[in-house]
C-alpha positions in Angstrom: -31.6 -82.7 -28.8 -30.3 -86.3 -28.6 -32.5 -87.0 -25.6 -35.7 -86.5 -27.5 -37.9 -89.6 -26.9 -37.5 -90.8 -30.5 -36.5 -94.3 -31.4 -32.9 -94.6 -32.6 -31.8 -91.7 -30.3 -30.7 -91.9 -26.8 -34.0 -90.6 -25.6 -35.7 -93.6 -27.2 -33.4 -95.9 -25.2 -34.3 -94.0 -22.1 -38.0 -94.6 -22.8 -37.4 -98.3 -23.0 -35.5 -98.2 -19.7 -38.4 -96.4 -18.1 -40.9 -98.9 -19.5 -38.7 -101.7 -18.1 -38.5 -100.1 -14.7 -42.3 -99.7 -14.5 -43.1 -103.2 -15.8 -40.1 -104.7 -13.9 -39.7 -106.9 -16.9 -37.3 -106.6 -19.8 -38.7 -105.6 -23.2 -38.2 -108.2 -25.9 -34.8 -107.2 -27.5 -36.2 -108.2 -31.0 -39.2 -105.8 -30.5 -36.9 -103.0 -29.3 -34.6 -103.5 -32.3 -37.6 -103.3 -34.7 -38.8 -100.1 -33.0 -35.4 -98.5 -33.2 -35.0 -99.5 -36.8 -38.4 -98.0 -37.7 -37.5 -94.8 -35.9 -34.2 -94.7 -37.7 -35.9 -95.1 -41.1 -38.4 -92.3 -40.2 -35.5 -90.0 -39.3 -33.8 -90.8 -42.5 -37.0 -90.1 -44.4 -37.3 -86.8 -42.6 -33.7 -85.9 -43.6 -34.4 -86.7 -47.3 -37.6 -84.5 -47.3 -35.8 -81.6 -45.7 -32.8 -82.0 -48.1 -35.3 -82.1 -51.1 -37.0 -78.9 -49.9 -33.7 -77.2 -49.4 -32.6 -78.1 -52.9 -35.9 -77.1 -54.4 -35.7 -73.7 -52.8 -32.2 -73.1 -54.1 -33.1 -73.9 -57.7 -36.7 -72.7 -57.9 
């Protein structure tokens, strides 16, 4: 599950390594950090939505 190609997971890092291997040039670390941060925020948002739906099902 951790190898899914999503930013902020190990699979996201593997995607960047593959891109670097194809381009033979390093991806800008600042851009990579921004992509990982955005992915992490989307994962956190997904967790909040899932938790909200679980709580709503329990009480409604």
